[in-house]
N, C-alpha and C positions, 0 to 999 in steps of 0.2 A: 274924825280921829283914826289914826291908824294903829295897828299893833296888835297884837295877839290878846284875847280875853282872859283876865288871870285866873278864870276857873279851869280854862283849858289846861290838861296834864295834871289836874288834880287825881290823887290816886288813893284808895281807901282798900285796906286789908283786914280781913277777918280769918282766924285760925278756928275750926270747928273740929271737935271729936266727933265722929260718926257713932251713935249708940246702937247697940244690937236690936233696939226695938224698931229701927228703921230698915232692916234687913226682910226683903220680901221674897228673894230667889235663892235658890239652891247656891251653895258656897258663900253665903253670907252677902250676896250681891245688893245693893242698894239702887232703886229706880233712879233715873235721870231726873225725874222731878224733883228730888233732893236737891241736886245742883242748882237746879231753876230756882227753886226756893230761897237758897243761900245768895243767888244773884240779886233776888229781890231785897235782901237785907243789905248788902253792901249799896245798892243803887239808891236805897232809901238813905242811906247816911250821905251819900253823895249829894243828894236834892236837899237835905237839912242844911248841909255844910255850905253849900253854893248858892242856895235860893231861900233858905228858912223856912221851909216846908217839905212835907214828905214826897209831893210830886205823885205821878202816876206812869205806870210802864205802859207804853202804846204798842210795844211788840218787840220781837226778836228779828234781825235781819238774817243771822245763820247760827246755827247749833249743830255743833259735831262732838260726839262723845268718843273720845280717842282711847279712853282707859277706863277700866272699871273702877267704881268706889265699893269698898266693902265695909260693913260694920267693922269696927275696931280701928280703922283709919283715923288719921288726922288730915284734914283738908284746909288748903289756903285758898280763899277766894279773893278775888282783887278786881276791883272796877277802876278804870281810868277815863276820864274825860278826855275825848278826843276830837269832839267838835261842839260849839255852844251857839245855838241858834236863838232867833228872838223868844220862842215859847218852847224850845226841844233842846235836849241834849242828846249826843251821841256817846255810848259807852263803850269801852271794850272791855268784855268780861273774861275773866279765865277762872277755873277751878283745878287744882293740882293736889295730888296726895302728896304729903311731905313726910308722913309717917305711917307706915303701914304696920297693922296688926299682924302678929305670928301665933295663931291659935295652935299650929302643929308644933309649937314649943312649949305649950302650957297654956292654961285658962287665963292667964294675965299678961301673957308676953306680946 
């Protein structure tokens, strides 16, 4: 049978507020492991939706941190299935700040 696997292209997106309890560095910076943990969350949902169980992460092929994540931000984390193997899935993962906190304007800005 030819054709593309119907699981290929599935996209899962989560939005999360980054709490101040996760700030570990000056300027309310959050460590990169925070984004990696969120990748695990969207990847788990992909596995449940495509295969009926949580699956396991075997590894990351490439990780690049292009911009900081700060406490007070809202991030959007997305996983897209780009390849379906017999016993594996390849996901394209991204994390983007979609709303930035502005503590310079006030405590709740």
